[in-house]
N, C-alpha and C positions, 0 to 999 in steps of 0.2 A: 438699626437692624444689620447694617453692614458689619459693624464691629462685632456683633454676636456670632457671626459666621467665621470669624478669623481663627479661633481654635480648631474648628472642624476642618478648615482648609489646611491648617498646618499639619494635621494628622493624615489627611487623605493624600495630599500632594506627594509626600515621600513614598507612600505605598505605590502610587502610580509610577513614580520614577524608578522604583526598585524592580519593575518588570524588565528593565533593560539588563543585558548581560553581554560581556565581551566574549568573542569566540575563543575556544581552546583547540589545541591540536587533538587529533583523535585519541581517545582514551584507550581504545583497543585497536591493535594492528594485527595483520596476518603474518604468519611465519610459514615458509614453505615446508611441507612435510610430504613424504612419499605416499602414494595411494595404498601401498601394501609393503609388508616386510620383504626384504630381499633374501632372508635366510632360506636355504633350500629345504624342501619338504623331506621329512624322514621317510625312508623307503618302506617302513613297516606300518605307516599310518596313512590314512586317506586325507587328512587335514592337518593344518598346523597345530602344534601342541598348545598354541596360545589363542585358540579361536573361541574363547568364552568371555565371561565377565570377570569382575575382580572381587567377589565376595570372600573367597577363601584367603586372600592376601592378609586380611585382618588376623587370621589365625595361622599365619605362615609358619612361625617357628614351632607351633604345636604339632605340625605335620610330622616332624622328626620323632615325635614321641620320646623326647629327651627332657625330662623335668629340670635337669641341672642347667641346660642351656637357657631355658626360660628364666630360671632363677638368676643366672649370671647377667642376662640382658636387663632384667628389672633392676638389679643392683648397680649395673653400669650406668643406666639412665639416671638413677638417684644420685650417683657420685660424680657424674660428668659435669665439669664446669661449663662446657659448651651448651648443654641443655639448660643449666641454671641461668646462664647469661641470656639465652634466647627467651626464657620465661620472664626474666626481669625486663627485657625489652618489650614484651607484651604489655606489662603493667605501665611502662612509660608511654607506649603508643596509645593505650586506653585513656590515660590522663590527658594526653595531648588532644585526643579526639573530643573529649568532653570540653576542654578549653576552647577549641575551635568552634564547636557548636554553640557555646555560650556567647561568643562574640556576635552572633546573629540576632540576639534578643536584647531588649533594653536591660541595663543593670540598675539596680535600686540600692541606695545606701541610706541608712538611718542615722540620725544625729540626736543627741540629747545633751543639753547643757544647762547649768544653773550657776548664778553668780549673785553676790551681795556686796554692796558698797555705797558710798556717798560721794562719789566724784562729781565735779561740776557738770559733767555731761548728764549725769543722772538727775541733778537738780534741774537742768535745762529741759529734760524730757518731761518733768512734771509741772513745769511752769514756775518753780521757786526762783526768787530773785536775789537771794542772799549771795554774798561773795565768799564768805568764810566757809571752809569745808565742814566746820562743826555745826553750822546753821542748817545744813542740808540733811534732811532725814534719810536714813539708809533705805535703800531699795533692794528688793529681791527680784531677780529676773530669771525666769525659767522658759526654756524653749525646746520643743520637740519637732522634728521635721523629717521629711523624706525627700531625697534628691535622686533624680533619674537622668540618665543620659543614654543615647542610642545613636549608633552610627548606622545610617540607612545604607543597605548594600545596593547602591545604585547600579553598579556594573558587574556584580557577581564576584567581586574579589573575596569577600568573606565566605561566600558559598564555595568558592574554589578551594579555599584553605580548609574548610570543613571536609570537602570531598577528599582532599589530599590526606588529611588525618585519618579518615575512615579507611582509605586504601592502604595507608601505612600500617594501620592497626591490623587489618586482615593479612597484610604481608608478614608482619611480625609473628602472627599466629601460624602462618604456613611455614615460616622459617624455623619455628619451634618444632613442628612436626618433622621437618627435614633434618633437624639436629638429632631428633630421637631415632629417625630411620638410619642416619649415619652411625650413631653410637651402637645401635643394634647390629648393623652390618659389621662394624669393626669388631665388636665383641664376638659375634658368630665366627668371623674369620679367625680370630685368635683362638677360640675354643676348638674349631675344627682343625686348625694347624696343630694344636696340642694333641688332639686325638690322632692325627696322622703321624706326629712325632712318636707317639706311643706305639703305633702299629709298626713303624720303622724300627723302634727299639726292640720289639719282639723279633723282627727279622734279624737284626744285628746280634741279638742275644743267641738265637739259634745258630747263626753262622759262627759266632765265636766259640760256642760250645762244641760244635762239630769239628772245627779246626783244632781246638785244644785236644779233643779226644784223638783225632788223627795224629797230632804231634806226639801224644803220649804213647800210642801204639807203635808209631814209627821209631821212637826213641828206644823202646824195649826191643824192637826187632833189630835195630842197629847195634845195641849192646850185645845181642845174641849172635851177631855176625851175619844176619840174614839180609840186612839192608845197608846200603852204602851210606857213609857219613854225610855225603852231599844231600841225599834224600832226607835225612834227619834234620839237617840244617834248613832245608827248604820247608819242611813241615813246621819247625820252630818259628821261622820267619813269617809263615802264613798265619800261625796262631797269634803271634805278636801283633801283626797288622790288624787282625780281626778284633783283638782286645783293645787296640787303640781306637778303632772305629766305634766300638761299643762305649768306651769312655766319652768320646766326643758326642755320641748320640744322647747319652744320659745328660750331659751338660746342656745340649740344645733343648731337651725336654724341660729341664729346670728353668731355662730362660723363658720358654713359652709359658710355663706356670707363673713366673714372676710378671709376665706381661698381663696375664689375666688378673693377678692381684692388683696391679696398678690400674687396670680398667674398671674393676668392680669395687675396689675398696675393701674387699673381703680379706681378712688376715690369711697369710700363707699357711699357718697351722690349722686353720679351719677349712681352707680350700683344698689342701692336699688330700685329706681322706675322702672328700667328695669326688675328686678327680680319679682317685684310685678305685673307688667303688663303681664309677660309671663305666658302661661298656665302651670299648675303644672303637668298635665298628659302628659307624653311623650310616644308616641306609637312607639315601635321599629319595623322597617321593617323586612321583612323575610330575613333570612340568605341566601346570594347568593355569588357568585364570590369567591369561594375558590377552588383551584385546587384539583382534586381527587387524583392526584399522589403527595405524600409528597415531593419528590425531586423537583418537579416543583414549589410547593408552597414555599418551603424554599428558592428557588432561588430569590424570591421577597422580602426577608428580608435584609435590609441594614446592620444590625449587622452581619449576617452570611456572607454576601459579604465582609464586612470589615475584618472579621476574616480570610476569604479565602485569601484576599490580604496580610494580615500579614504573611501568609506562603510564598507568593511570595517575600515579602520584605526580610524575613529572608533567603530565598534561594539565592537571589541576594547578600545579605550582606556576606553570607558564601563564595560565589564565589569571591567577592572582597577581602575578607580576605585571601583566598587561593592564589589569584594572587599576593599578597604582598610578598609571599615567593619566587617568581620567579624574574628573572632579569627585570630591568626597563630601557627603552631606551628613550632618549630625544635628540631633535635636535634644534639647535639655528641658527639664522641668522640675518643679519642686512644690511641695506643700508643707506648711509649718503652722504651729500653734505657739504664740508668744504670750506669756503671762507676766505682768509687772505688778508688784505689790510692795507697799511701804508708806508709812506716815498716814495711814488711814485711806490710802489710795490703792485701788485694785482695778486692773484692766486686762482683758483677754482679747487677743487679736488673732484671727485666722487669715493666713496669707497663702497665695498660690501664684506660680508663674508657669507659663508655657513658652519655652524658648530660652535662648535664641535658637532659631533655625539657621545654622551656619553652613555655608557652602565654601569648601576649600578647593581652589582651582590651582593646580601646578602650572606655573608659567615658565620659569627658567630654573634648571637645577644642574646645568653643565653637562647634561646627558646621562645623569646617574640612573634615572628610571628606565631610560631606553637601554642602557647597558645591563641593568638587572634583568630586563625582559630577554635580551639577547642571550644572557648567561642561562636563563631558565630554558630557553629554546635549545641551547646547546646540550643541557642536561637531558632534555627530552629526546633529542636525536641519539644521545649516548645510550639511554635506557632502551630505545627501540633496537639498536644494534646489539646490545647485550641480551635482550630477550630472544632475538632471532638466533644468536649464537648459542644460547642455552638450549633452544629447541633442537638445533642441529646436533649438539653434543648429546642430548638425551636420546635422540634417534640412534646415534652411533653406539651409545652404551647398551641400549636394548639389543641392537643387532649383534654386537660383539658377544654379549652374554648368551644369546640364542645360538650363535655359531659355535661358541666354546662348549656349550652344553651338548649340542648335536655331535660335535667332534669327539668329545670324551665318551659320549654314549656309544658311538660307532667303534671306538677303540677299546672299550671295556671288554668285550668278548674276546678280542685278539689277545689282550693282556692276560686274561684268565687262561686262555689256551696255552700261551707261551709258558706261564708259570707251571701249569699242570704237566706239560710235556718235558720241560727242563727238570722238574722234580723226578719224573720217571727216568730220565736219562742219568741223573745224578745217582739215584738209587741203584741203577744197573751198573754204573761205573764203579760205585763203592763196593758192590758185591764182587765184581770182577777183580778189583784191587785186593780185596780180602783173600781171594783165592789165588792171587799172583798172576792173573791174566791181564791186568792193566797196571800201568806205571803210576807213580805218585803225581807225575806231571798231568796225566790224563784225569786223575781224580781232582786235582786243584783247578784244572781248566773247567771241568763240569761244575765244580762248586762255585767258581767265580761267575760262570754264566747264570747259574740258578740265582745267586745273590743279586746280580744286576737285574734280572727279570722281576724278582720280588720287589726290589727297590723301585723299579719303573712302575709297577702296579700301584704301589703306595703313592707315588708322585701323581699318577693319573687320577687316583681317587681324590687326592688333595686338590688337583686342578678342577675336577668336576664340582667339588664342594665350593670352590671359589667362584666358579661360573654360576652356580645355583644362588649363592649369596649376592653376586653381582646383579642377577636378574631381579632378586627381591628389591635391591636398592634402585635399580633402573626403573622398576615399575611403581615406585613410590611407597613401597612398604605397607600397602593397605590403606593409605590415606585417601579420603574422599573429598573432592572439591566441594566447598559450600556454594552451591549454585545461587542461593538466595543472596549471598553477599556479593558475588560476582555480578549478578543482575542489577542489584541496587546501585553498585558502584558505577557500572557502565551507563546506567540510565540517568544518573545524576548529572553527568557532564553534558552540556549543550553542544550541539553540532556546530562546526565552524560556519 
């Protein structure tokens, strides 16, 4: 009776021992975040422009009502090696997660063999007493069997490896989204820079044409003897300077176009007509959809989430390294069917084994396992530090984007007023110059002031666009944290 209970005891004892688990460092740590944003409130509103939720971020780029920009972003994501690499790492992490989970369950292998011969051992197995190989009848032996082995997770090392793989997989997915957000932001910046370059090209073209016309009229007046040669020389110099600036601006716009070609993979001959047909004035929508609480806003950043998961990975790996210092228990078993036939003899045997139940206890390894655990702890401390630094940087990026948006918004009206009044002043000076009441120096000074103000307004528009894109990137680009994954990952790790 006692022997009949042995197989059951061999199965139940490992399951009872598997309830033990070594402690791990905390899989989730806190990072200091301010209670509210420090960006000053706009004077024209009663609340922060970011006092809502994040649903509109998913359609962020469509707010611009510019189909070309959306097309460029889609093409850039498809052509980006960064996005492709991040996507490949998702597949790698998924496979590693499956392998880590499979280590927790018994593995099963099948075998099938067949042989035929008349060796002395074959004769011995059938009781034949002859000594010559020719006197022994040939035997056919066939065997089919299943072998199983199972490492019982006594101290949670395999479970820790599984949890690490799960967190690593979720982190790879978050980094893929972060790569897509980065590529979209980079493409939008390049496109908006090209649009700003075209606006500046319009300003430079108008300035060059105006100076060229003034130089032509001044040259005619000098030939007629009504204008001093020095004034004509000044007008020619001013026209040449403007022409040089125009040529330089054209080259800059071509460079910006080539940057878009490199980012999107669209041929330049295909992209150029699309850029020429698109409007150069881009109206940025009002800033909305930013959480008023920094902690909630940062929860929507895939890079912050990935750094948080790195802490969970390091925690699980530290637990797995610690478990290696404790005994390891394994169980093996097999079942087989053996059939022997030959010389009128036929026999079928069914066999099974349960065991051995082996316990491997580390005794002396020169400190290798302890060093591995210390190294895992060091990686955990590093991941915690990097996560907190990532949170601080994320807060700073959001604050800077909001400050720059507020600043450019406050300066926009002043820039428009300056351009409008400098234009009035230039028109009046040009009229006075035509009637002889103003000198060429007065005209050139008014023209230079107008050009500077127009250039400053284009630069301000470009700065506002950069801040707008920076806010998109700082707020995670519409990515939503998978709370179910985060919850399951954190709950899988036992408390120390």
